[in-house]
C-alpha positions as CSV (number, residue, x, y, z in Angstrom):
1,X,73.5,102.7,150.0
2,X,70.0,101.6,149.2
3,X,69.8,98.0,147.8
4,X,68.3,99.4,144.6
5,X,71.2,101.7,144.2
6,X,73.7,98.9,144.8
7,X,71.8,96.7,142.3
8,X,71.8,99.3,139.6
9,X,75.5,100.2,140.2
10,X,76.4,96.5,140.0
11,X,74.5,96.0,136.7
12,X,76.0,99.1,135.2
13,X,79.5,98.3,136.4
14,X,79.3,94.7,135.0
15,X,77.9,96.0,131.7
16,X,80.6,98.6,131.4
17,X,83.3,96.1,132.1
18,X,81.8,93.7,129.5
19,X,81.8,96.4,126.9
20,X,85.5,97.2,127.6
21,X,86.5,93.6,127.5
22,X,84.7,92.9,124.3
23,X,86.3,95.9,122.7
24,X,89.8,95.0,123.9
25,X,89.6,91.3,123.0
26,X,88.0,91.8,119.6
27,X,90.7,94.2,118.6
28,X,93.4,91.7,119.8
29,X,91.7,88.7,118.3
30,X,91.5,90.6,115.0
31,X,95.2,91.3,115.1
32,X,96.4,87.9,116.4
33,X,94.1,85.5,114.4
34,X,93.7,87.7,111.3
35,X,89.9,87.7,111.6
36,X,87.7,90.3,110.0
37,X,86.6,93.0,112.4
38,X,83.0,91.7,112.3
39,X,84.1,88.1,113.0
40,X,86.3,89.1,115.9
41,X,83.6,91.2,117.6
42,X,81.2,88.2,117.2
43,X,83.7,85.8,118.8
44,X,84.6,88.3,121.6
45,X,81.0,89.1,122.3
46,X,79.8,85.5,122.4
47,X,82.6,84.1,124.6
48,X,82.4,87.0,127.0
49,X,78.7,86.9,127.3
50,X,78.9,83.1,128.0
51,X,81.7,83.7,130.5
52,X,79.7,86.4,132.3
53,X,76.6,84.3,132.5
54,X,78.6,81.3,133.9
55,X,80.5,83.8,136.2
56,X,77.3,85.1,137.7
57,X,76.0,81.5,138.2
58,X,79.3,80.5,139.8
59,X,79.2,83.6,142.1
60,X,76.1,82.2,143.9
61,X,77.7,78.8,144.2
62,X,81.0,80.2,145.5
63,X,79.1,82.6,147.9
64,X,77.4,79.7,149.5
65,X,80.7,77.8,150.0
66,X,83.2,80.4,151.2
67,X,83.7,81.0,154.9
68,X,82.1,83.9,156.7
69,X,85.2,86.1,157.2
70,X,85.8,86.2,153.4
71,X,82.1,86.8,152.6
72,X,82.0,90.5,152.8
73,X,85.2,91.0,150.7
74,X,84.0,88.7,148.1
75,X,80.6,90.3,147.6
76,X,82.0,93.8,147.6
77,X,84.7,93.0,145.1
78,X,82.7,90.9,142.6
79,X,79.3,92.7,142.8
80,X,80.3,96.4,143.3
81,X,83.8,96.3,142.0
82,X,85.3,98.2,144.9
83,X,88.4,96.7,146.4
84,X,88.6,96.5,150.2
85,X,92.0,96.4,151.7
86,X,94.4,94.3,149.7
87,X,94.5,90.8,151.2
88,X,95.4,87.3,150.3
89,X,91.7,86.5,150.0
90,X,91.2,89.2,147.3
91,X,94.3,87.9,145.5
92,X,92.8,84.3,145.6
93,X,89.4,85.5,144.4
94,X,91.1,87.3,141.5
95,X,93.2,84.4,140.4
96,X,90.2,81.9,140.6
97,X,88.0,84.2,138.5
98,X,90.9,84.8,136.0
99,X,91.4,81.1,135.5
100,X,87.6,80.3,135.5
101,X,86.9,82.9,132.9
102,X,89.9,81.8,130.8
103,X,88.7,78.3,130.8
104,X,85.1,79.3,129.9
105,X,86.4,81.5,127.1
106,X,88.5,78.8,125.6
107,X,85.7,76.2,125.7
108,X,83.2,78.8,124.5
109,X,85.4,79.8,121.6
110,X,85.8,76.1,120.5
111,X,82.0,75.6,120.9
112,X,81.2,78.7,118.9
113,X,83.6,77.9,116.1
114,X,82.2,74.4,116.0
115,X,78.6,75.5,115.8
116,X,79.2,78.4,113.3
117,X,81.6,76.7,110.9
118,X,80.2,73.2,110.5
119,X,81.5,71.9,107.1
120,X,78.9,70.6,104.7
121,X,78.2,66.9,104.7
122,X,80.2,64.8,102.2
123,X,79.0,61.7,100.4
124,X,82.3,59.9,100.9
125,X,83.0,58.3,104.2
126,X,86.0,59.7,106.1
127,X,89.1,57.6,106.2
128,X,90.1,56.3,109.7
129,X,92.6,58.5,111.4
130,X,95.6,57.0,112.9
131,X,95.6,57.5,116.6
132,X,98.5,59.5,117.9
133,X,100.3,58.2,121.0
134,X,100.2,61.8,122.5
135,X,97.0,62.6,124.1
136,X,97.6,66.4,124.1
137,X,99.1,66.8,120.6
138,X,97.7,69.9,119.0
139,X,98.1,71.3,115.5
140,X,99.6,74.7,115.0
141,X,96.3,76.4,114.4
142,X,95.1,75.3,117.8
143,X,98.2,76.5,119.5
144,X,97.9,79.9,117.9
145,X,94.2,80.2,118.9
146,X,95.0,79.2,122.5
147,X,98.0,81.7,122.8
148,X,95.8,84.4,121.3
149,X,92.9,83.8,123.7
150,X,95.2,83.7,126.6
151,X,96.9,87.0,125.6
152,X,93.6,88.7,124.9
153,X,92.1,87.5,128.2
154,X,95.1,88.5,130.2
155,X,95.4,92.0,128.7
156,X,91.7,92.7,129.1
157,X,91.7,91.3,132.7
158,X,94.7,93.5,133.6
159,X,92.9,96.5,132.2
160,X,89.7,95.7,134.2
161,X,91.7,95.3,137.4
162,X,93.5,98.6,136.7
163,X,90.2,100.3,136.2
164,X,88.8,98.7,139.4
165,X,91.7,100.0,141.4
166,X,91.4,103.4,139.9
167,X,87.7,103.4,140.7
168,X,88.4,102.3,144.3
169,X,90.9,105.0,144.7
170,X,88.5,107.6,143.4
171,X,85.8,106.5,145.8
172,X,87.9,106.5,148.9
């Protein structure tokens, strides 16, 4: 294939995957978190665009660090979406990207929610909160949000992997 063809195919593949993921995750976030359809699409679009941008930047960092024998499988899998022979390397790459994107989406969701839903300033000073002895104590709303994001990300990621495998079988 010509480099231009590979570039266009990569861009279109990533764009189609992004549209599929936004659709699936917005539908699931709407159902799990009882958001309006518009709000769930906003959240899904913002966190997935952020994850995609950081994923592309991490691609170049990871590409520079990985050993040579993994290099080709990594580039073909991430850029073009074709799966070479199933290997432990491919499984490791998939797991790392799954966890990386999940972490980015969780932090992106929290950041977007914080930036969009800043409460108005009050004239009264806030009372001091008692410090909890548990560092990782979360309220129920946070737990529901985390569970919903993990479910939505897992389901969309499984769908994308299934589509990648179907695409690879169609090509070969």
